[in-house]
Legacy VTK file of the C-alpha trace (Angstrom):
# vtk DataFile Version 3.0
C-alpha trace
ASCII
DATASET POLYDATA
POINTS 186 float
140.747 138.023 46.908
140.074 141.805 47.729
137.871 143.344 45.670
139.651 146.491 46.474
142.620 148.912 45.670
143.035 150.485 48.696
145.998 149.672 50.514
144.516 150.699 53.933
141.954 147.463 53.832
144.657 145.229 52.102
147.134 146.396 55.040
144.474 145.970 57.846
144.494 142.319 56.453
148.082 141.258 55.755
148.428 142.569 59.131
146.685 139.734 60.503
148.597 137.056 58.374
145.387 137.003 55.842
147.260 136.047 52.257
145.449 138.023 49.347
145.411 139.135 45.655
144.189 142.125 45.038
141.530 142.564 41.809
139.949 145.990 41.746
136.334 145.901 40.771
135.752 149.162 38.580
132.385 150.182 38.936
130.503 153.496 38.789
130.478 154.914 42.386
128.070 157.203 42.038
125.087 157.576 44.921
121.443 157.206 43.123
119.038 159.344 44.265
117.110 158.720 47.253
119.844 156.512 47.842
120.602 156.150 52.100
124.178 156.132 53.028
123.754 152.483 54.295
121.956 151.533 50.995
124.592 152.966 49.027
127.813 151.380 50.462
126.327 147.972 50.968
125.189 147.952 47.220
128.834 149.237 45.956
130.354 146.241 48.324
127.891 143.896 47.021
128.567 144.832 43.514
132.078 144.865 43.671
132.440 141.606 45.215
130.021 139.897 42.633
131.968 141.712 39.534
135.281 140.372 41.010
133.682 136.782 41.710
132.631 136.869 37.856
136.622 136.864 37.200
137.187 134.517 39.711
134.212 132.107 40.559
136.771 129.391 42.728
137.931 132.385 45.369
136.174 134.213 48.350
136.095 137.280 47.233
135.763 140.225 49.758
134.731 143.834 48.932
134.240 147.183 50.810
133.025 150.760 50.641
133.212 153.772 52.917
130.954 156.675 53.135
131.168 159.945 55.694
128.134 161.075 55.920
127.162 164.390 57.915
123.356 165.227 58.226
122.386 162.868 55.855
124.660 163.608 52.957
127.108 161.494 51.911
130.721 162.908 51.457
132.454 160.977 48.796
135.774 161.900 47.486
136.993 164.858 46.812
136.861 165.807 42.968
139.930 168.461 43.595
141.099 170.212 46.181
138.815 173.074 46.611
135.929 170.696 46.930
137.965 169.170 49.838
138.855 171.908 51.202
134.415 172.314 51.646
134.253 169.113 53.094
137.157 169.840 55.657
135.123 173.322 56.702
132.024 171.115 56.816
133.225 168.725 59.222
135.243 171.155 61.927
133.929 170.769 64.690
131.404 168.741 64.406
130.575 164.983 64.536
129.725 162.677 61.487
129.355 159.169 60.932
131.630 156.884 58.703
129.944 154.078 57.243
131.381 150.682 56.192
130.158 147.845 54.153
131.834 144.565 53.226
130.570 142.006 51.324
131.602 137.990 50.573
130.250 137.008 47.077
127.365 135.075 47.231
127.081 135.500 51.355
125.745 139.279 51.431
127.150 141.813 53.621
126.764 143.989 56.590
127.028 147.660 57.777
129.226 148.957 60.540
128.667 152.736 61.242
131.386 154.672 63.738
130.802 157.948 65.156
134.107 160.625 64.008
134.043 164.285 65.948
136.343 166.581 64.475
138.128 169.250 66.513
137.652 172.783 65.580
140.285 173.199 62.697
141.883 177.226 61.379
141.312 177.559 58.080
145.284 177.410 57.739
145.482 173.612 59.027
142.758 172.639 56.713
144.918 174.347 53.634
147.868 172.899 54.730
146.350 169.541 55.424
144.829 169.668 51.735
148.187 170.457 50.090
149.548 167.280 51.995
147.219 165.891 48.974
146.136 162.723 51.227
142.385 164.413 51.295
142.197 163.599 47.807
141.432 159.545 47.093
139.413 159.628 50.752
136.012 159.885 51.282
134.860 163.008 53.484
138.300 164.605 52.740
140.575 163.003 55.494
142.431 159.713 57.039
142.263 158.640 60.558
144.884 156.605 59.769
147.158 159.348 58.340
147.912 163.188 58.751
144.171 163.684 59.008
144.569 161.940 62.345
145.269 165.317 63.502
141.570 166.541 62.807
139.903 163.951 64.737
139.339 164.334 68.804
136.779 161.403 69.353
135.621 158.035 67.919
133.173 156.437 69.156
132.578 152.954 67.798
135.025 150.645 65.200
138.169 152.466 64.165
139.211 149.695 61.701
135.506 150.746 60.354
136.497 154.447 60.018
139.899 153.615 58.256
138.005 151.199 55.658
137.302 147.736 57.286
135.758 146.696 60.130
137.854 143.493 61.209
135.572 142.188 63.708
133.052 141.765 61.488
134.945 141.228 58.820
136.582 138.277 60.122
133.178 136.968 61.067
132.350 137.362 57.587
134.914 135.591 56.021
134.222 132.754 58.758
130.479 132.525 57.807
131.847 131.780 53.767
133.953 129.061 55.079
137.618 130.583 54.999
139.959 129.467 57.555
141.839 132.324 59.713
145.298 132.102 60.063
145.342 131.054 63.890
142.563 128.634 62.485
144.692 126.940 60.247
146.835 123.586 61.138
LINES 1 187
186 0 1 2 3 4 5 6 7 8 9 10 11 12 13 14 15 16 17 18 19 20 21 22 23 24 25 26 27 28 29 30 31 32 33 34 35 36 37 38 39 40 41 42 43 44 45 46 47 48 49 50 51 52 53 54 55 56 57 58 59 60 61 62 63 64 65 66 67 68 69 70 71 72 73 74 75 76 77 78 79 80 81 82 83 84 85 86 87 88 89 90 91 92 93 94 95 96 97 98 99 100 101 102 103 104 105 106 107 108 109 110 111 112 113 114 115 116 117 118 119 120 121 122 123 124 125 126 127 128 129 130 131 132 133 134 135 136 137 138 139 140 141 142 143 144 145 146 147 148 149 150 151 152 153 154 155 156 157 158 159 160 161 162 163 164 165 166 167 168 169 170 171 172 173 174 175 176 177 178 179 180 181 182 183 184 185
């Protein structure tokens, strides 16, 4: 069971042949005062997993959360086009972190951090990108696997973590929970 409405997370798991049901956890996703990025995403992932597990106690429940972090500040999903443009301006030509936490209900979770470097972008390019609508439901206002990939110069670390689900760590956590991966089934 995936406690997320993210089509990107769903696609990553389906590509690996992992059958899943979707049941998003609808929680308050605000950062608490003084909460560091890693603590924030790990807390949210665990809360999402636990909330969905309460509804489906006989299922393995996986949840994840991703944040973009620039100079210690968490950049969540933009509230409007102006905020998306502001975030993208801040990221242009700079390196930031993408922190993704995964959790399985009853087992806990872990964080994976990758560094993403944006190429310098013109104001026209950023405005055009915002006009596509893609940035509006993405942490940091971009999708590396989508149109926003044109902004990214380099990724250091897990590309799948930047997309929203670090696959190596997710598969290890599922196995730790006793879940048999498709290639382990007979």
